[in-house]
C-alpha positions in Angstrom: 0.2 -0.2 0.2 1.2 3.4 -1.1 1.2 5.9 2.0 1.9 9.4 2.1 5.7 11.0 3.3 5.9 10.5 7.0 7.8 14.1 7.2 7.0 17.1 4.9 9.4 20.0 5.3 8.3 23.5 4.4 11.1 25.8 5.6 10.0 27.0 8.7 7.1 24.9 8.8 7.3 21.1 9.2 4.1 18.3 8.9 5.7 15.3 10.7 3.9 12.1 11.7 3.3 12.6 15.7 5.4 10.6 18.0 2.9 8.8 20.0 4.1 9.5 23.9 7.1 11.9 23.0 4.4 14.3 21.6 2.2 14.2 24.3 2.7 17.0 26.8 2.9 19.6 23.8 0.0 18.3 22.1 -2.3 18.7 25.3 -0.7 22.2 26.3 -1.4 23.1 22.8 -5.2 22.0 22.5 -5.7 23.6 26.4 -4.8 26.6 25.1 -6.7 26.2 22.0 -9.9 25.4 23.8 -12.4 28.6 23.0 -10.7 28.5 19.4 -11.8 25.2 18.5 -14.7 24.6 20.5 -17.3 26.2 18.0 -15.7 23.6 15.1 -14.4 20.5 16.5 -16.8 18.6 18.6 -13.8 16.0 20.2 -12.9 19.5 22.5 -16.0 18.1 25.0 -13.8 15.4 25.8 -10.7 16.9 26.0 -8.5 15.7 28.3 -5.1 14.3 28.9 -6.4 10.7 28.9 -8.1 11.6 25.4 -5.1 13.2 23.9 -2.7 10.0 25.2 -5.2 7.4 23.0 -5.4 9.6 20.0 -1.5 9.6 20.0 -1.9 5.8 20.8 -3.9 5.5 17.9 -2.3 7.0 15.3 0.2 4.6 14.1 -2.5 2.2 13.7 -4.4 4.6 11.2 -1.3 5.3 9.0 -0.6 1.6 8.7 -4.2 1.0 7.2 -4.5 4.2 5.3 -7.3 5.6 7.0 -6.0 8.5 8.3 -2.6 10.4 8.3 -2.3 12.5 10.7 0.4 15.7 11.1 1.6 17.5 13.8 2.0 21.2 12.2 5.4 21.8 13.8 6.1 26.0 13.0 9.8 27.2 14.0 10.1 24.3 16.3 6.9 24.4 18.0 4.0 22.4 18.0 1.2 24.7 17.0 -1.7 22.5 15.8 -2.6 19.5 13.3 -3.4 18.5 9.8 -5.3 15.4 8.7 -5.1 13.3 5.6 -8.2 11.0 5.9 -10.3 8.7 3.4 -13.4 8.0 5.6 -16.3 8.6 4.5 -15.6 9.5 0.9 -15.5 7.4 -2.1 -12.0 5.1 -2.8 -11.0 8.4 -5.1 -11.3 10.6 -2.7 -9.2 12.1 0.2 -9.9 14.8 2.7 -7.8 17.4 4.5 -8.5 18.8 7.8 -6.5 21.1 10.1 -6.3 23.2 13.3 -4.3 25.4 14.7 -3.2 27.0 17.8 -4.9 30.8 17.6 -1.3 32.4 17.9 -0.7 30.6 14.9 -3.4 31.7 12.5 -3.6 34.3 10.2 0.0 33.6 9.0 -0.5 30.9 6.5 0.2 28.0 8.0 -3.3 26.3 7.2 -3.1 27.1 3.6 0.8 25.9 3.3 0.2 22.6 5.3 -3.3 21.9 3.5 -1.8 22.3 -0.2 1.3 19.6 1.0 -1.6 17.6 2.3 -3.2 18.2 -1.3 0.1 17.3 -3.3 0.3 14.0 -1.1 -3.0 12.9 -2.0 -2.6 13.4 -5.5 0.2 11.6 -5.4 -1.3 8.4 -3.8 -2.4 5.6 -6.9 -5.8 6.3 -7.6 -6.5 9.1 -6.1 -8.3 11.8 -8.3 -9.8 14.4 -5.7 -9.4 16.2 -2.8 -11.8 17.4 -0.4 -11.9 20.2 2.5 -15.3 20.4 4.3 -16.4 22.9 7.1 -18.9 24.4 8.5 -20.4 27.4 6.7 -19.8 29.7 9.4 -16.1 28.8 9.9 -14.9 31.3 7.0 -11.1 31.2 8.1 -11.2 27.6 7.3 -13.1 28.1 4.2 -10.5 30.6 3.2 -7.8 27.7 2.5 -9.1 25.9 -0.1 -10.3 29.2 -2.1 -6.8 30.5 -1.6 -5.5 26.8 -3.4 -7.7 27.0 -6.3 -10.6 24.5 -5.0 -14.0 24.6 -6.3 -16.6 24.9 -4.2 -19.7 21.8 -4.5 -22.8 21.6 -3.1 -23.2 22.0 0.1 -24.0 18.3 2.0 -26.1 17.7 5.2 -24.0 16.5 8.4 -25.0 15.9 11.7 -24.1 19.1 14.2 -21.9 18.3 16.8 -20.1 21.3 17.7 -21.6 24.5 18.4 -21.2 26.0 15.3 -21.9 23.4 12.9 -25.9 24.2 11.4 -26.6 20.5 10.3 -24.7 21.2 7.0 -21.1 21.5 5.3 -19.5 23.4 2.7 -17.4 21.3 0.1 -14.8 22.3 -2.0 -13.0 19.8 -4.5 -9.9 19.9 -6.5 -9.4 17.3 -9.4 -7.1 15.8 -10.6 -7.0 16.2 -15.1 -6.6 13.1 -17.4 -3.0 14.1 -17.8 -2.4 13.7 -14.2 -2.1 17.2 -13.1 -4.1 18.5 -10.3 -7.1 21.3 -11.6 -9.3 24.1 -11.0 -11.0 26.9 -12.3 -8.3 30.2 -11.2 -9.8 31.7 -8.5 -8.1 35.4 -7.4 -5.1 35.1 -4.7 -5.2 31.0 -6.2 -2.2 29.1 -6.2 -1.8 26.0 -8.4 -1.3 22.9 -6.7 0.4 20.5 -9.0 0.7 16.4 -8.7 
C-alpha cells in the first residue's frame, strides 16, 4: 500500500507524523490553550482530557498503516502549533479529505494554507486518488479561505450531523480534481495558488 511521506519539510514549517507519547505534553498544552478557539468547530473538544489526547496519539500508527487517516503534527519554527490530517473515511475510494486546526497564535500567517497545500499534493500522488476535498462548517470562514486560496472549487453543500456549537447541519465542500494528464486542476480563483500533482 502506498502511503504519504511521514515528514514534509516546508522551510520554517514541518508536517510530521506524531511521535506517540513523546508528543503528549506539547500537544495537550496546545489543545488546552486552543479550547475556546476550537470549541465552535471541533466536537472532540467537549471530551478533551490528557487521557483522551494520549489515546489519540496511541492510535496514530495503526491509522497510518491502515491508510485511513494520516495525521501530522504541524510544527512552526520548532514548536507544535496544531494538526493536519489526510483521511479517507466517508469519502469514495478516489477521494481524500484534508483537515486542519491551529493554535490561535499560529492563525493568520498562511500556516493552514501551506499545510493543506502539502497534504493535497501528497494525496494526489497516491495511486487511484483523483480528488481532494476540504469540508467545514459554513460559519467557519477562516477554514473556508484555505481551499479558496488553493484554487479548490466549491461543491453543493451536504447535510452533516451537528456535533459542535458552530455547526448547522450542513457543511461546505470544496474539491480539487486531477485532470486526464495527471495534473490537479481547478478554475482559477483570485489569489489562488496552483497545486500540482
